[in-house]
C-alpha positions in Angstrom: 69.7 109.0 139.7 71.4 112.2 138.6 75.0 112.3 137.4 76.6 113.4 140.7 74.7 110.8 142.7 75.9 108.2 140.2 79.5 109.4 140.5 79.3 109.2 144.3 77.8 105.8 144.2 80.5 104.7 141.7 83.3 106.1 143.9 82.0 104.3 147.0 81.7 101.0 145.0 85.1 101.4 143.6 86.8 102.0 146.9 84.9 99.2 148.5 85.8 96.8 145.7 89.5 97.7 145.7 89.7 97.5 149.5 88.3 94.0 149.4 90.5 93.1 146.5 93.5 94.2 148.5 92.4 92.1 151.4 92.3 89.1 149.1 95.6 90.1 147.5 97.3 90.6 150.9 96.8 86.9 151.7 98.3 86.0 148.3 95.0 85.0 146.6 95.2 87.4 143.7 97.0 90.5 142.5 94.1 92.5 141.0 95.2 95.9 142.3 98.7 95.7 140.9 98.4 93.8 137.7 95.7 96.0 136.2 98.0 99.0 136.1 101.4 98.0 134.6 103.5 100.7 133.0 104.5 100.1 129.3 108.1 101.3 129.2 110.0 101.0 125.9 109.2 103.7 123.3 110.9 101.9 120.4 109.5 98.5 121.4 105.8 99.6 121.7 105.8 101.7 118.5 105.8 98.2 116.9 103.3 96.6 119.2 105.7 95.5 122.0 107.1 92.5 119.9 110.7 93.1 121.0 112.2 89.9 122.4 114.0 89.2 119.0 115.3 92.8 118.6 118.8 94.0 119.2 120.7 97.3 119.6 118.4 99.2 121.9 118.9 99.7 125.7 115.3 98.8 126.5 116.2 95.3 125.3 117.2 94.8 128.9 113.5 94.8 129.8 112.4 92.4 127.1 115.4 90.2 126.3 118.9 91.0 127.7 120.5 89.1 124.8 119.6 92.1 122.5 122.3 94.1 124.3 125.0 92.1 122.6 124.6 94.1 119.3 125.1 97.6 120.4 125.6 100.3 117.7 128.5 101.9 119.5 131.0 101.7 122.4 128.8 103.6 124.9 125.0 104.3 124.9 122.7 106.2 127.2 118.9 106.5 127.1 116.3 108.4 129.1 112.6 107.9 128.7 109.5 109.7 130.0 106.0 108.3 130.0 102.4 109.4 130.4 99.5 107.1 131.1 95.7 107.6 131.3 93.8 104.8 132.9 90.0 104.7 133.6 88.1 103.3 136.4 86.9 99.7 136.6 83.1 100.4 136.1 81.4 100.7 132.7 79.1 103.5 134.0 82.0 105.3 135.7 84.5 105.8 132.9 86.1 108.8 134.5 89.9 109.3 134.0 91.1 109.2 137.7 94.5 107.6 137.3 96.3 109.8 134.8 100.0 110.0 135.6 103.2 111.4 134.2 106.5 109.6 134.8 109.4 112.0 134.4 111.8 109.1 134.4 110.1 105.9 133.3 113.3 104.3 132.1 116.9 105.2 132.2 119.7 103.0 130.9 123.4 103.0 130.0 125.6 100.3 128.4 129.3 99.9 127.7 130.9 97.6 125.1 134.5 96.9 126.3 135.0 94.7 123.3 133.0 94.0 120.2 130.2 91.5 120.8 130.3 91.8 124.6 128.3 94.5 126.5 127.5 95.4 130.1 124.5 97.6 131.0 122.5 99.0 133.9 119.0 100.4 134.1 116.3 102.0 136.2 112.6 101.6 135.5 109.2 101.9 137.2 107.2 98.7 136.5 104.1 100.1 138.3 103.5 103.6 139.5 100.0 105.0 139.8 97.8 106.9 142.2 94.0 106.9 142.5 93.3 110.4 143.8 89.6 111.2 144.4 90.4 114.7 145.7 87.7 116.4 143.5 84.9 113.9 144.3 83.7 113.9 147.9 81.8 111.0 149.3 80.3 110.3 152.7 80.7 106.5 152.3 84.4 106.4 153.0 86.6 108.8 154.8 90.3 109.3 155.4 92.3 108.5 158.5 92.4 111.1 161.3 96.1 111.7 160.5 95.2 112.7 157.0 91.8 114.3 157.5 92.6 117.1 155.1 93.0 114.7 152.2 90.4 112.8 150.2 90.5 109.0 149.9 93.6 107.9 148.0 95.3 104.7 146.9 98.9 104.4 145.7 100.9 101.6 144.1 104.6 102.4 143.5 107.4 100.2 142.3 110.9 100.9 141.2 113.5 98.5 139.7 117.3 98.8 139.4 119.2 96.2 137.4 122.4 95.2 135.7 122.7 93.1 132.5 125.3 91.5 130.4 125.3 90.0 126.9 127.7 88.3 124.5 127.8 87.2 120.9 128.9 83.5 121.0 129.0 83.6 117.2 127.9 86.2 114.7 124.5 84.5 114.6 123.9 83.6 118.3 123.6 86.0 121.3 123.2 85.2 125.0 122.3 87.6 127.8 121.2 87.8 131.4 120.1 90.4 134.0 119.3 90.7 137.6 117.1 93.5 139.0 116.2 94.6 142.5 112.6 95.8 142.9 111.0 97.7 145.7 107.2 97.8 145.9 105.2 100.1 148.1 101.4 100.4 148.6 99.1 102.6 150.6 95.4 102.9 151.1 94.6 106.1 152.9 91.0 105.1 153.7 89.9 105.0 157.3 87.9 101.8 156.9 90.7 100.0 155.1 93.9 101.9 155.9 97.0 99.9 155.1 100.6 100.8 154.2 103.5 98.4 153.4 106.6 98.0 151.4 109.2 95.4 150.6 111.9 94.4 148.1 112.9 91.3 146.1 115.1 90.1 143.2 114.1 89.1 139.7 116.4 87.3 137.2 116.2 87.1 133.4 117.9 85.0 130.7 117.6 85.4 127.0 118.9 84.1 123.6 118.7 85.5 120.1 119.5 83.5 117.0 119.9 84.8 113.4 118.9 82.3 110.8 119.1 83.4 107.1 118.2 87.1 108.1 115.4 86.0 110.4 115.8 86.8 114.1 114.3 84.5 116.8 114.3 85.5 120.4 113.5 83.6 123.7 113.6 85.2 127.1 112.6 84.0 130.6 112.0 85.8 133.8 111.9 84.4 137.3 109.0 84.8 139.7 109.3 87.9 141.9 107.6 88.6 145.3 107.7 91.4 147.8 105.9 90.8 151.1 105.8 92.4 154.5 103.5 92.3 157.6 100.6 94.8 157.9 99.8 94.9 161.7 96.9 97.3 161.2 94.9 94.6 159.4 96.6 91.5 160.8 97.6 90.5 157.3 100.4 90.8 154.7 101.2 93.1 151.9 102.1 91.0 148.8 103.3 92.1 145.4 103.8 89.2 143.1 105.0 89.0 139.5 104.8 85.4 138.1 107.5 83.7 136.1 107.2 84.6 132.4 108.5 83.5 129.0 108.5 85.4 125.7 108.9 83.9 122.3 109.4 86.3 119.3 110.6 86.6 115.7 111.5 89.4 113.3 111.4 88.9 109.5 114.1 89.9 107.0 113.6 93.3 105.3 110.6 93.2 102.9 111.3 95.4 99.9 114.4 96.5 101.8 112.3 98.8 104.0 109.8 96.9 106.1 110.5 94.5 109.1 107.6 92.7 110.8 107.7 91.2 114.3 105.4 88.8 116.2 105.6 87.6 119.8 103.7 85.6 122.4 104.1 85.9 126.2 103.2 83.4 128.9 102.9 84.4 132.5 102.2 81.8 135.1 99.4 83.5 137.0 97.5 81.7 139.7 94.2 80.2 138.5 92.1 82.8 140.4 93.9 85.9 138.9 91.6 87.5 136.4 94.4 88.2 133.8 94.9 85.6 131.2 98.2 83.7 131.1 98.8 84.2 127.3 99.2 87.6 125.7 100.1 88.4 122.0 102.1 91.2 120.4 102.8 92.1 116.7 103.8 95.0 114.5 106.4 96.3 112.2 108.7 99.3 111.4 109.0 101.0 108.0 112.3 102.8 107.0 111.4 106.0 105.3 115.0 107.1 105.2 118.3 106.0 106.7 117.6 108.1 109.8 113.8 107.7 110.2 111.5 104.8 110.9 107.7 104.6 111.4 106.2 101.9 113.6 102.8 100.3 113.9 101.4 97.4 115.8 98.9 95.9 118.3 98.9 93.8 121.4 96.4 92.2 123.7 95.6 92.6 127.4 93.3 89.7 127.9 91.5 89.5 131.2 88.2 88.4 132.8 87.0 90.3 135.9 83.5 88.9 135.9 84.1 87.2 139.2 84.7 90.7 140.8 82.6 93.2 138.9 80.9 93.9 135.6 84.0 94.7 133.6 86.5 95.7 132.5 86.8 93.7 129.3 89.8 92.5 127.5 91.7 95.2 125.6 93.4 95.3 122.2 95.9 98.1 122.1 96.7 99.8 118.8 100.2 101.3 118.7 102.2 103.7 116.5 105.3 105.7 116.7 108.6 106.8 115.1 112.3 106.9 115.6 114.6 109.6 114.3 118.4 109.4 114.3 120.4 112.6 114.1 124.2 111.9 114.2 124.9 110.3 117.6 121.4 111.2 119.0 118.2 109.2 118.5 114.6 110.1 119.5 111.8 107.5 119.8 108.1 108.1 120.5 105.2 105.7 120.8 101.5 106.0 121.4 99.4 103.1 122.7 95.6 103.2 122.7 93.4 100.6 124.3 90.2 102.6 123.7 89.4 102.5 120.0 88.4 98.8 119.7 86.7 98.5 123.1 82.9 99.0 123.1 82.0 99.1 126.8 85.2 100.1 128.5 87.2 103.3 127.9 90.5 101.5 128.2 94.0 102.8 128.8 96.3 105.0 126.8 100.1 105.5 127.0 102.6 107.9 125.5 106.4 107.2 125.7 109.2 109.6 124.6 112.8 108.5 124.7 116.1 110.3 124.0 119.3 108.3 123.4 122.9 109.1 122.8 125.6 106.8 121.4 129.4 107.2 121.2 130.8 105.1 118.3 
């Protein structure tokens, strides 16, 4: 079989697989199509492996542990983050990058500290936003709908979240925080044999606490279950986007040699038994202060999964991460790179690049 024939066969198999996976997902049996492609917002968090539930002073704390908002560095802070993601297909023999995407606004947040130790914040983020566009690969196995005959088969999963958060320092060593976010999810399969389109919204709540014990920081955060669902008359079924309840437990060490902080974290998500993503994930890393205004980060985290019930792959991934933060007066710039390819033998993995710009008024 020549390369083009293999590509066409792979595309046909891919679309057939994801169409059937959506049919199972739409009845609530699994969330394969959504959970495989999460965004990884948080440049400063992921430069140290995503272990961030015990961290404070950064606006992306609202995504990991809202209690971290209690220790803001100034009276007012603003942050804007962009992101780039490259994700390969599900087949080992079809490792072609067909879901690369650039997010101009992956995260935006602002926070205000009306009094010391008490902060209020608001944020916008895109938990999932990707598009499988097979425009350059034509197949005869699957076609588009008549209304979109000029296009090639396409699949879209888009989700936005808008939230508010608050945090307070009960004592100098104990912080509490909470947030509520409104999420709207939309999906579309522009394939004649499996055309579906639906959208819906729901709320998700988060609570967190951070405790300082002899220069160690311990963090715990919990998020409620979130579901968006709506009827799909075309296929006599329902569109379902579900994110299970989750809890994160993390710690950050005191400064080692006055320059190095290490962090570790575990996350539990209460997925249904038939979802191919594991319930436990692990994060770890550190940041090294090169100067008062510059830090380098390093780390790793897991994305453990088992898709053997669906297809031959993909395998679990171990992401390696690195990045840096630079502070220039009231501005700070953070960048992180995440690579799930280097340690994977049979699957090309995923890669992410985050760049954030922040501004703080003392």
